[in-house]
ZAPAKOL-884726 format. One record per residue: x, y, z of N, C-alpha, C in turn; chain. Coordinates in Angstrom, 1 decimal. Atoms other than C-alpha are relative to their C-alpha. Example, Ala and Ser with C-alpha at 12.3 -4.5 7.8 and 13.67 -1.06 7.14 Angstrom:
2
n.east/n.north/n.up/ca.east/ca.north/ca.up/c.east/c.north/c.up/ch
0.9/-1.2/0.0/12.3/-4.5/7.8/0.9/1.2/0.0/A
-0.9/-1.1/0.0/13.7/-1.1/7.1/-0.8/1.1/0.8/A
END
This chain:
52
n.east/n.north/n.up/ca.east/ca.north/ca.up/c.east/c.north/c.up/ch
-0.5/-0.4/1.5/140.4/-108.2/35.9/-0.1/1.6/0.0/A
0.0/-1.2/0.3/140.9/-104.8/34.5/-0.2/0.4/-1.6/A
0.2/-0.3/1.5/139.8/-103.1/31.2/1.1/1.2/-0.2/A
-1.1/-0.8/0.7/142.1/-101.5/28.9/-0.5/0.7/-1.3/A
0.5/-0.5/1.2/141.7/-99.2/25.9/1.4/-0.2/-1.3/A
-1.0/0.0/1.0/143.8/-100.1/22.6/-0.3/1.3/-1.0/A
-0.1/-1.3/1.0/144.8/-97.2/20.3/1.2/-0.5/-0.9/A
-0.8/0.2/1.1/146.6/-97.4/17.0/1.3/1.0/0.2/A
-1.6/-0.8/-0.1/150.4/-96.1/17.2/0.3/0.5/-1.4/A
-0.2/-0.1/1.3/150.8/-96.2/13.4/-0.6/-1.1/-1.1/A
0.5/0.8/0.9/150.0/-98.4/10.4/-0.4/-1.5/0.5/A
0.1/1.3/-0.5/150.6/-101.7/12.2/0.1/-0.2/1.5/A
-0.1/-0.1/-1.3/151.2/-100.8/15.8/-0.9/0.4/0.8/A
0.9/-0.5/-1.0/149.0/-100.7/18.5/0.6/0.2/1.5/A
-0.5/-0.4/-1.9/149.3/-99.6/22.4/-1.0/-0.7/0.8/A
0.9/0.8/-1.1/147.5/-100.6/25.5/-0.3/1.4/1.0/A
0.2/-1.1/-1.1/146.2/-97.8/28.1/-0.9/-0.4/0.8/A
1.0/0.1/-1.0/144.5/-98.2/31.3/-1.1/1.0/0.3/A
1.1/-0.9/0.2/141.3/-96.2/32.1/0.5/1.3/0.8/A
-0.2/-1.4/-0.4/143.0/-93.8/34.5/1.4/0.9/-0.7/A
-1.0/-0.6/1.0/146.0/-93.1/32.0/-0.8/0.4/-1.0/A
0.8/-0.3/1.1/143.2/-92.6/29.4/-0.5/1.6/0.7/A
0.6/-1.3/-0.7/141.7/-89.6/31.7/1.3/1.1/0.1/A
-1.2/-0.7/-0.2/145.1/-88.3/32.6/0.6/0.5/-1.6/A
-0.3/-0.2/1.2/146.0/-88.4/28.9/-0.9/1.3/-0.7/A
1.0/-1.1/0.7/142.8/-86.4/27.8/-0.1/1.2/0.6/A
-0.5/-1.3/-0.7/143.5/-83.7/30.6/1.1/0.6/-0.6/A
-1.3/-0.4/0.7/146.8/-83.2/29.1/0.0/0.6/-1.2/A
0.2/-0.3/1.3/145.7/-83.1/25.5/-1.0/1.3/0.3/A
0.9/-0.9/-0.2/142.7/-80.7/26.6/0.8/1.6/0.4/A
-0.9/-1.0/-0.3/145.4/-78.5/28.3/0.8/0.9/-1.2/A
-0.8/-0.3/1.3/147.5/-78.6/25.2/-0.7/0.7/-0.9/A
0.9/-0.8/0.9/144.7/-77.5/23.0/-0.1/1.1/0.2/A
0.5/-1.1/-0.6/143.9/-74.6/24.9/1.1/0.8/0.0/A
-1.1/-0.8/0.2/147.5/-73.5/25.0/0.4/0.6/-1.2/A
-0.8/-0.3/1.0/148.2/-73.7/21.5/-1.3/0.7/-0.6/A
1.3/-1.2/0.3/144.5/-71.8/20.7/0.4/1.1/0.6/A
-0.2/-1.4/-0.6/145.8/-68.9/23.0/1.3/0.4/-0.8/A
-1.5/-0.7/0.9/149.3/-68.8/21.1/-0.5/0.5/-1.5/A
0.2/0.1/1.4/147.5/-69.3/17.7/-0.9/1.8/0.1/A
0.7/-1.3/-0.1/145.1/-66.1/18.7/0.7/1.1/0.2/A
-1.2/-1.1/-0.2/148.1/-64.2/20.0/0.8/0.3/-1.2/A
-0.6/-0.4/1.2/149.7/-64.5/16.8/-0.9/0.7/-1.0/A
0.7/-0.5/1.0/146.8/-63.6/14.7/-0.2/1.6/0.4/A
0.1/-1.3/-0.6/146.5/-60.4/17.2/1.2/0.7/-0.4/A
-1.5/-0.7/0.1/150.2/-59.6/16.8/-0.1/0.4/-1.7/A
-0.1/0.0/1.5/150.1/-60.1/12.9/-1.1/1.2/-0.6/A
1.1/-1.2/0.4/146.8/-57.9/12.6/0.6/1.4/0.4/A
-0.6/-1.3/-0.2/148.4/-55.0/14.5/1.1/0.5/-0.7/A
-1.2/-0.4/0.7/151.4/-55.2/12.5/-0.3/0.6/-1.5/A
0.4/-0.4/1.1/149.2/-54.7/9.1/-0.4/1.5/0.0/A
0.7/-1.2/-0.1/147.7/-51.5/10.5/1.4/1.3/-0.2/A
END
């Protein structure tokens, strides 16, 4: 028997994910979040430099 994680995809739709997929998805989103944070910081620094 394998364990699966269920998640909500919308108001009435659910999905299923195996534990190893969950870990890969977590790693992907962590990397994506870091990338977005770096972009945001870069934009803020660029925007701050233009005001001077």
